[in-house]
C-alpha positions as CSV (number, residue, x, y, z in Angstrom):
1,M,101.5,109.3,91.5
2,T,102.5,105.6,91.3
3,D,101.2,103.8,94.3
4,P,104.5,102.4,96.6
5,D,102.4,100.0,98.0
6,K,103.4,97.9,94.6
7,G,106.2,97.3,96.0
8,A,107.6,95.0,99.1
9,S,108.4,97.0,102.0
10,I,112.1,98.2,102.0
11,F,112.7,96.1,105.3
12,K,111.7,93.3,103.6
13,A,113.3,94.1,100.2
14,Q,116.6,94.3,102.0
15,D,115.8,91.4,104.3
16,A,115.8,89.4,100.7
17,V,118.8,91.0,99.4
18,E,121.0,90.5,102.5
19,R,120.9,87.1,103.0
20,T,122.2,86.2,99.4
21,D,122.6,87.7,96.9
22,P,125.5,86.7,94.4
23,V,125.1,88.6,91.7
24,A,125.3,91.8,93.4
25,D,128.7,90.0,95.0
26,R,130.3,89.5,91.6
27,L,128.6,93.3,90.2
28,W,130.9,94.6,93.6
29,S,133.8,92.2,92.8
30,E,134.6,93.6,89.4
31,H,133.5,97.0,90.1
32,R,136.2,97.3,93.1
33,S,139.0,95.5,91.1
34,E,138.6,97.9,87.9
35,P,136.0,100.9,88.5
36,T,134.9,102.0,84.6
37,P,131.0,103.0,83.6
38,R,130.4,100.2,82.6
39,T,130.6,98.0,85.8
40,R,129.2,101.5,87.7
41,E,125.9,100.8,85.7
42,N,125.7,97.3,85.8
43,L,125.5,98.0,89.8
44,I,122.8,101.0,89.1
45,L,120.2,98.2,86.8
46,H,121.1,95.9,89.6
47,Y,119.3,98.3,92.4
48,S,117.4,100.2,90.5
49,N,114.4,98.5,91.8
50,M,115.2,100.2,95.4
51,V,115.3,103.2,93.8
52,K,111.9,102.9,92.1
53,Y,110.4,101.8,95.6
54,V,112.0,104.8,97.6
55,A,110.8,107.0,95.2
56,G,107.4,105.6,95.5
57,R,107.2,105.9,99.4
58,V,108.2,109.5,99.2
59,S,106.1,109.9,96.6
60,V,102.6,109.4,98.7
61,G,101.1,112.8,99.4
62,L,103.1,115.0,96.9
63,P,101.2,117.4,94.9
64,P,100.5,116.2,91.3
65,S,102.9,118.8,89.8
66,V,105.5,116.3,91.5
67,E,106.3,113.5,88.7
68,Y,107.4,110.1,90.2
69,G,110.0,109.9,87.2
70,D,111.4,113.0,88.3
71,L,111.7,111.4,91.9
72,V,113.3,108.3,90.3
73,S,115.5,110.4,88.7
74,Y,116.5,112.4,91.9
75,G,117.0,109.1,93.7
76,V,119.6,107.5,90.5
77,V,122.1,110.8,91.8
78,G,121.9,109.3,95.5
79,L,122.4,105.4,94.4
80,L,125.4,106.9,92.2
81,D,126.6,108.8,95.2
82,A,125.7,105.4,97.5
83,I,127.9,103.2,94.9
84,E,130.7,106.2,95.1
85,K,131.0,106.8,98.9
86,F,130.1,103.5,100.2
87,N,132.9,101.5,102.5
88,P,132.2,98.0,103.2
89,E,134.5,98.1,106.8
90,R,132.1,101.0,107.6
91,G,130.1,97.7,109.1
92,V,126.9,99.2,107.5
93,K,125.3,96.6,104.7
94,F,125.0,98.3,101.2
95,E,121.1,98.3,101.2
96,T,120.9,100.0,104.2
97,Y,123.1,102.9,103.4
98,A,122.0,102.8,100.0
99,V,118.6,103.6,100.7
100,A,119.5,106.4,103.1
101,R,121.2,108.0,100.5
102,I,118.8,107.6,98.1
103,K,115.9,108.6,99.9
104,G,118.7,112.3,100.9
105,A,119.0,112.4,97.3
106,I,115.5,112.8,96.4
107,I,114.6,114.9,99.5
108,D,117.7,117.4,98.7
109,E,116.1,118.0,95.0
110,L,112.1,118.2,97.1
111,R,113.8,121.3,99.5
112,A,116.0,122.9,96.2
113,G,112.3,123.3,94.4
114,D,110.8,125.1,97.8
115,W,107.8,122.6,96.9
116,V,106.0,122.8,100.4
117,P,104.2,126.4,100.6
118,R,105.1,129.0,102.8
119,S,101.6,128.7,104.8
120,V,102.3,125.1,105.5
121,R,105.7,126.0,106.6
122,S,104.0,128.4,108.8
123,Q,101.3,126.3,110.5
124,A,104.5,123.7,111.3
125,R,106.4,125.8,112.7
126,E,103.9,127.2,115.2
127,I,103.1,123.8,115.8
128,E,106.4,122.6,116.6
129,K,107.1,125.7,118.9
130,A,103.6,125.0,120.7
131,Y,105.0,121.4,121.5
132,A,108.1,122.6,122.6
133,V,107.0,125.0,125.1
134,L,104.7,123.0,126.8
135,E,106.8,120.1,126.8
136,G,108.9,122.7,129.1
137,E,106.8,123.8,131.0
138,L,104.5,120.7,131.9
139,R,107.5,117.8,131.4
140,R,105.3,115.5,129.5
141,A,103.8,114.9,126.3
142,P,101.1,117.8,125.5
143,T,97.3,116.5,125.0
144,D,95.5,117.9,121.5
145,Q,93.4,120.2,123.5
146,E,96.4,121.6,125.2
147,V,98.0,122.3,122.4
148,A,95.1,123.5,120.9
149,E,94.3,126.2,123.6
150,K,98.0,127.5,123.0
151,L,97.6,128.0,119.2
152,K,94.3,129.7,120.4
153,M,92.1,127.3,118.5
154,T,89.4,124.5,119.6
155,R,90.8,121.0,119.4
156,E,88.3,120.6,116.1
157,E,90.4,123.4,114.3
158,Y,94.1,122.2,115.6
159,L,92.8,118.5,114.1
160,N,92.0,119.9,111.0
161,V,95.2,122.0,111.1
162,L,96.9,118.3,111.2
163,G,94.8,117.4,108.4
164,E,96.2,119.7,106.1
165,L,99.9,119.2,107.4
166,S,99.0,115.4,106.2
167,F,100.1,116.1,102.8
168,V,103.8,117.0,103.1
169,S,104.2,114.9,106.4
170,I,105.5,111.8,104.7
171,V,108.6,113.4,104.1
172,A,108.4,115.8,107.1
173,L,111.4,113.8,109.3
174,D,114.2,114.9,106.7
175,E,112.2,118.1,105.6
176,L,111.8,119.7,108.9
177,I,114.3,117.9,111.3
178,S,117.4,120.6,111.2
179,V,120.2,122.0,114.0
180,G,119.6,125.6,113.9
181,G,116.0,126.1,111.9
182,E,117.9,127.0,109.1
183,R,118.0,124.9,105.6
184,S,121.6,125.0,105.2
185,E,121.9,124.0,108.9
186,S,119.3,121.1,108.0
187,I,120.4,117.8,108.9
188,S,118.5,114.3,107.7
189,I,118.2,111.2,109.1
190,A,120.8,110.3,105.9
191,D,123.2,112.6,107.1
192,T,123.6,110.4,110.6
193,L,124.6,107.5,108.9
194,P,128.6,107.0,108.6
195,D,130.1,108.6,105.5
196,S,133.6,106.8,104.3
197,R,135.0,110.4,103.1
198,A,134.1,112.0,106.3
199,S,137.6,112.9,108.3
200,D,136.4,115.4,110.6
201,P,136.3,114.6,113.7
202,L,134.1,117.7,115.1
203,Q,131.6,116.7,112.4
204,T,131.4,113.0,113.3
205,F,130.7,113.9,116.7
206,E,128.1,116.7,116.1
207,L,126.3,114.0,114.1
208,E,126.2,111.7,116.5
209,E,125.0,114.0,119.2
210,M,122.1,114.7,116.6
211,K,121.7,111.0,116.2
212,D,121.5,110.4,119.7
213,A,119.1,113.5,120.6
214,M,116.6,111.9,117.4
215,A,116.8,108.6,119.2
216,R,116.0,110.0,122.5
217,A,113.1,112.4,120.8
218,I,111.5,109.3,119.6
219,D,111.8,107.2,122.7
220,E,109.8,110.2,124.3
221,L,106.8,110.2,121.6
222,P,103.6,108.3,122.9
223,V,103.5,104.2,122.4
224,R,101.6,104.9,119.5
225,E,103.2,107.6,117.8
226,K,106.7,105.9,118.6
227,T,105.1,102.6,116.6
228,I,104.4,104.5,113.9
229,V,107.4,106.1,113.2
230,S,109.2,102.9,114.0
231,L,107.5,101.2,111.4
232,Y,107.7,103.8,108.8
233,Y,111.3,104.7,108.8
234,Y,112.7,101.7,111.0
235,E,110.8,98.6,109.3
236,G,109.6,100.4,105.9
237,L,106.1,99.8,106.3
238,T,104.0,102.0,104.4
239,M,100.9,104.3,105.7
240,R,98.7,101.5,104.1
241,E,100.1,98.7,106.1
242,I,100.2,100.4,109.5
243,A,96.5,101.4,109.3
244,A,95.9,97.4,109.0
245,V,98.1,97.1,111.9
246,F,96.1,99.6,114.0
247,G,92.9,98.5,112.4
248,V,92.1,102.4,111.8
249,S,91.9,104.5,108.2
250,E,95.1,105.4,106.7
251,A,94.0,109.0,106.8
252,R,94.2,108.7,110.6
253,I,97.7,107.3,110.0
254,C,98.7,110.0,108.4
255,Q,97.2,112.4,110.9
256,M,98.8,110.7,113.8
257,H,102.2,110.6,112.0
258,T,102.0,114.4,111.2
259,R,102.0,114.9,115.2
260,A,104.4,112.8,116.0
261,I,106.7,114.3,113.7
262,L,105.6,118.0,114.6
263,R,105.9,116.7,118.2
264,L,110.0,115.5,117.2
265,R,110.4,118.6,115.8
266,G,109.7,120.8,119.1
267,K,111.4,118.0,121.5
268,L,114.6,118.3,119.3
269,T,114.3,122.2,119.4
270,R,114.6,122.4,123.1
271,S,117.1,119.7,123.0
272,M,119.1,121.3,121.0
273,G,118.5,124.6,122.2
274,T,119.0,123.5,126.1
275,E,122.8,121.9,124.7
276,Q,123.1,125.3,123.7
277,D,122.6,127.0,126.4
């Protein structure tokens, strides 16, 4: 698959675009004054590199059967959705809004294809449940040894499982975080961004609750895991770049990222369960 490191990080790319982009300003002005297929196509072409970069980032760790070109196609659908729904009065920059929508569209298609093997989902859920139970009992983040014992594994076996799960963990924050555990009830980070067409106050309230729960869960992560999540999802660094920051191998960062994601899922499951009681 295409190496996402060939592009600049999303954070850097957005920063460059957001400083001054007279071409984008002109294209948006034309599209808003008289939207046509041509003005829409011009915007798509202008932001096409953003789609390619997001597709490259999502592609990391996916099976070879998932084609990079397909991810780009899915991402273009997300870009179209962003162009149609974007409302500048919401106070969110288009680049920020579009990146989330592009990634969300790609994730939706991956979900629809059910690309994650059932055995992998099962392993992830078991670890997630172990984290949720142990954090409830211990009132702190459990150690690898404690999680392994809960799962009736040795620590080495548990770490091996984390390694096996790493190949799906890059998109796991979107794939695994859900309110009730069912795909029909799932909510991703992209879903927490403002939608200019959303008019249901209850839906908005529920999204805000989920966003707050996610923020609290991330804040409670061990320092290194919280840093990895922040650098990857909010600063746009690649796993390779994060590995350089920490001075460890990329494989080690992927393993730590997987642990962080499963810990987050456990925290959110426990948090949402508590709120429903």
